[in-house]
RODO-2510 file (C-alpha; in nm, 4 decimals, decimal comma):
residues 210
     n   res          X          Y          Z
     1     m     6,4083    -0,5381    15,2629
     2     s     6,4829    -0,8982    15,3516
     3     d     6,2432    -1,1165    15,5412
     4     l     5,9497    -0,9119    15,4721
     5     t     5,6197    -1,0740    15,6013
     6     s     5,3635    -0,8034    15,5764
     7     f     5,2371    -0,6466    15,2580
     8     e     4,9892    -0,3747    15,2818
     9     d     4,8743    -0,2157    14,9527
    10     e     4,6496     0,0965    14,9973
    11     e     4,5033     0,3032    14,7171
    12     q     4,4207     0,6621    14,7958
    13     d     4,3200     0,9101    14,5255
    14     g     4,4648     0,6945    14,2466
    15     y     4,8007     0,6441    14,4496
    16     i     4,8979     0,3071    14,5408
    17     k     5,1061     0,3049    14,8570
    18     i     5,2857    -0,0245    14,9230
    19     d     5,4335    -0,0721    15,2764
    20     r     5,6537    -0,3781    15,3461
    21     y     5,7683    -0,4542    15,6872
    22     n     5,9156    -0,7430    15,8850
    23     e     5,6474    -0,8085    16,1321
    24     k     5,8865    -0,9500    16,4031
    25     r     6,1040    -0,6330    16,3801
    26     v     5,7837    -0,4216    16,4157
    27     e     5,6766    -0,6082    16,7176
    28     k     6,0084    -0,6085    16,8921
    29     i     6,0585    -0,2255    16,8341
    30     a     5,7122    -0,1221    16,9142
    31     a     5,7075    -0,3282    17,2428
    32     h     5,9468    -0,0572    17,3947
    33     y     5,7523     0,2445    17,3195
    34     p     5,4611     0,2404    17,5599
    35     a     5,7141     0,2643    17,8355
    36     i     5,9050     0,5460    17,6554
    37     l     5,5877     0,7429    17,6066
    38     e     5,4979     0,6937    17,9748
    39     s     5,8398     0,8023    18,0688
    40     l     5,7757     1,1281    17,8782
    41     g     5,4787     1,1996    18,0676
    42     e     5,2170     1,0753    17,8267
    43     n     4,9339     0,8096    17,8512
    44     p     5,0162     0,5494    17,5918
    45     a     4,6441     0,4270    17,6218
    46     r     4,5022     0,7475    17,5051
    47     e     4,3369     0,7421    17,1572
    48     g     4,6050     0,9428    16,9681
    49     l     4,8955     0,7323    17,0964
    50     v     4,7479     0,3733    17,0893
    51     k     4,8954     0,2916    16,7437
    52     t     5,2032     0,5202    16,7935
    53     p     5,4381     0,2374    16,8903
    54     e     5,3575     0,0461    16,5735
    55     r     5,3769     0,3532    16,3554
    56     v     5,7181     0,4444    16,5066
    57     a     5,8521     0,0873    16,4594
    58     k     5,7399     0,1050    16,0900
    59     a     5,8934     0,4404    16,0424
    60     l     6,2206     0,3415    16,1944
    61     q     6,2314     0,0179    15,9921
    62     f     6,1790     0,2334    15,6706
    63     l     6,4280     0,5082    15,7740
    64     t     6,7007     0,2359    15,8316
    65     h     6,6193     0,0013    15,5502
    66     g     6,9725     0,0639    15,4003
    67     y     7,1100    -0,2175    15,6335
    68     d     6,9282    -0,4680    15,4008
    69     i     7,0779    -0,3292    15,0712
    70     d     7,3944    -0,4449    14,9136
    71     a     7,5095    -0,1209    14,7580
    72     a     7,7914    -0,2856    14,5613
    73     k     7,5392    -0,5340    14,4160
    74     v     7,3184    -0,2296    14,2994
    75     l     7,5976    -0,0972    14,0914
    76     r     7,6943    -0,4381    13,9512
    77     s     7,3353    -0,4812    13,8288
    78     a     7,3982    -0,2235    13,5658
    79     m     7,7598    -0,2045    13,4777
    80     f     7,8354    -0,1830    13,1083
    81     e     8,1564    -0,1823    12,9056
    82     e     8,1978     0,1601    12,7357
    83     d     8,4704     0,3527    12,5752
    84     y     8,4196     0,6849    12,7652
    85     s     8,6846     0,8336    12,9724
    86     q     8,5346     1,1952    13,0675
    87     m     8,3739     1,3005    13,3875
    88     v     8,0305     1,1747    13,4654
    89     v     7,8456     1,3886    13,7198
    90     v     7,5162     1,3373    13,9057
    91     k     7,4315     1,6243    14,1233
    92     d     7,1596     1,7428    14,3564
    93     i     7,0839     1,3850    14,4798
    94     e     6,8406     1,4284    14,7693
    95     v     6,9840     1,2760    15,0980
    96     y     6,7755     1,1797    15,4027
    97     s     6,9549     1,0099    15,6764
    98     m     6,9442     0,9717    16,0658
    99     c     7,2214     1,1166    16,2953
   100     e     7,3371     0,8112    16,5129
   101     h     7,4149     1,0382    16,8082
   102     h     7,0624     1,1727    16,8682
   103     m     6,8411     0,9724    16,6392
   104     l     6,7342     1,2996    16,4491
   105     p     6,7239     1,3605    16,0860
   106     f     6,9794     1,5366    15,8628
   107     f     6,9144     1,5927    15,4988
   108     g     7,0432     1,7750    15,2035
   109     k     7,2057     1,6943    14,8671
   110     a     7,4855     1,4720    14,7383
   111     h     7,7037     1,5654    14,4302
   112     i     7,8893     1,2630    14,2795
   113     a     8,1291     1,2160    13,9951
   114     y     8,3407     0,9453    13,8442
   115     i     8,5798     0,9022    13,5606
   116     p     8,5095     0,5746    13,3638
   117     n     8,7874     0,3286    13,3368
   118     g     8,6337     0,0847    13,0890
   119     h     8,2944     0,0692    13,2541
   120     i     7,9946     0,3008    13,3113
   121     v     7,7029     0,2374    13,5349
   122     g     7,3404     0,3230    13,4884
   123     l     7,2787     0,6662    13,6173
   124     s     6,9949     0,5769    13,8510
   125     k     7,2112     0,3301    14,0422
   126     i     7,4256     0,6281    14,1905
   127     p     7,1217     0,7760    14,3821
   128     r     7,0372     0,4193    14,4793
   129     v     7,3856     0,3772    14,6268
   130     v     7,3476     0,7039    14,8185
   131     d     7,0180     0,5811    14,9694
   132     a     7,1606     0,2395    15,0615
   133     f     7,4075     0,4084    15,3018
   134     a     7,1956     0,7094    15,4022
   135     r     6,9129     0,4916    15,5163
   136     r     7,1111     0,3814    15,8184
   137     l     7,2028     0,5415    16,1444
   138     q     7,4984     0,7681    16,0230
   139     v     7,7311     1,0503    16,0642
   140     q     7,7808     1,2672    15,7473
   141     e     8,1586     1,2131    15,7316
   142     r     8,1249     0,8333    15,7292
   143     l     7,8419     0,8550    15,4831
   144     t     8,0504     1,0521    15,2351
   145     n     8,3383     0,8081    15,2626
   146     e     8,1204     0,5080    15,2282
   147     i     7,9515     0,6246    14,9118
   148     r     8,3136     0,7087    14,7584
   149     d     8,4526     0,3690    14,8534
   150     c     8,1726     0,1712    14,7191
   151     i     8,1784     0,3362    14,3800
   152     q     8,5556     0,3183    14,3707
   153     e     8,5819    -0,0469    14,4728
   154     t     8,3018    -0,1718    14,2592
   155     l     8,3318     0,0370    13,9360
   156     k     8,7040     0,0857    13,9593
   157     p     8,7073     0,4083    13,7925
   158     a     8,9998     0,6552    13,7317
   159     g     8,8575     0,8589    14,0175
   160     v     8,5543     0,9307    14,2378
   161     a     8,4335     1,2597    14,3850
   162     v     8,1691     1,3022    14,6430
   163     v     8,0439     1,6336    14,8076
   164     m     7,7571     1,6424    15,0549
   165     e     7,5726     1,9442    15,1815
   166     c     7,3347     1,8744    15,4834
   167     k     7,1309     2,0420    15,7390
   168     h     7,1245     1,8602    16,0822
   169     m     6,8238     1,8660    16,3028
   170     c     7,0289     1,7961    16,6004
   171     m     7,1830     2,1483    16,5506
   172     a     6,8591     2,3154    16,4416
   173     m     6,6061     2,1660    16,6917
   174     r     6,8320     2,1282    16,9987
   175     g     7,1809     2,2211    17,1183
   176     v     7,3007     2,5384    16,9524
   177     q     6,9703     2,5716    16,7674
   178     k     7,1139     2,7250    16,4552
   179     q     6,8420     2,6654    16,1878
   180     n     7,0575     2,8035    15,8855
   181     s     7,3765     2,6140    15,9214
   182     v     7,4856     2,3726    15,6635
   183     t     7,7647     2,1025    15,6929
   184     t     7,9628     2,0293    15,3864
   185     t     8,1770     1,7181    15,3521
   186     s     8,4008     1,5763    15,0653
   187     a     8,5947     1,2774    14,9602
   188     f     8,7985     1,2109    14,6552
   189     t     8,9995     0,9368    14,5022
   190     g     9,2329     0,8957    14,1907
   191     a     9,2175     1,1624    13,9303
   192     f     8,9961     1,4006    14,1572
   193     q     9,3048     1,4414    14,3926
   194     n     9,4456     1,6484    14,1109
   195     d     9,3707     2,0109    14,1676
   196     v     9,2613     2,0727    13,7996
   197     t     9,0122     1,7835    13,7837
   198     r     8,8808     1,8563    14,1395
   199     s     8,8196     2,2196    14,0499
   200     e     8,6399     2,1275    13,7250
   201     f     8,3997     1,8998    13,9422
   202     l     8,3451     2,1839    14,1766
   203     r     8,2622     2,4279    13,8996
   204     l     8,0073     2,1690    13,7360
   205     i     7,8230     2,1018    14,0485
   206     t     7,7759     2,4891    14,1233
   207     a     7,7083     2,5831    13,7607
   208     s     7,3419     2,6480    13,6405
   209     l     7,2176     2,5242    13,3132
   210     d     6,9850     2,8278    13,2805
***
């Protein structure tokens, strides 16, 4: 993230945890939470809640750090000229995001494909693009389109396909309370608007390598 002023490196059981936060943002967000906790009927001064405002502020900053990432720049950092024009598929990319309507999580998987048109991109950059847009307040429909558009506009392939399958906590924990419902969204450009190419992509993302 940009403008990071706090660095906390903590080693636990051989694992080094590095938390990086903008202290001004943390203070500004945390300042609102004692009143919120009190409005919920809690005592913000009790032992278990004393540090909750700061923890929530840090959590929210992490969960929305995509605002500080230039997704197109991520792709441009690993673009290579290559004479390859067949479909490239990266499937089962984990997605974690926050619904902008209720500030509750939604999560699932993204399946992405593109057909190179003179350039390929480092495979790890595609999941990074997903994170750049997912780690913001979102709706699944817009998230799907933003990923598609970023890859299309930056890489300029012959086509891009994005399919997302997510569970939404705003449906599972509140409202209709349907725990097993899954929302699927899709977005296509170029060659993937052709039925044959799109069908091949859908077959590949549902196929098992076993």
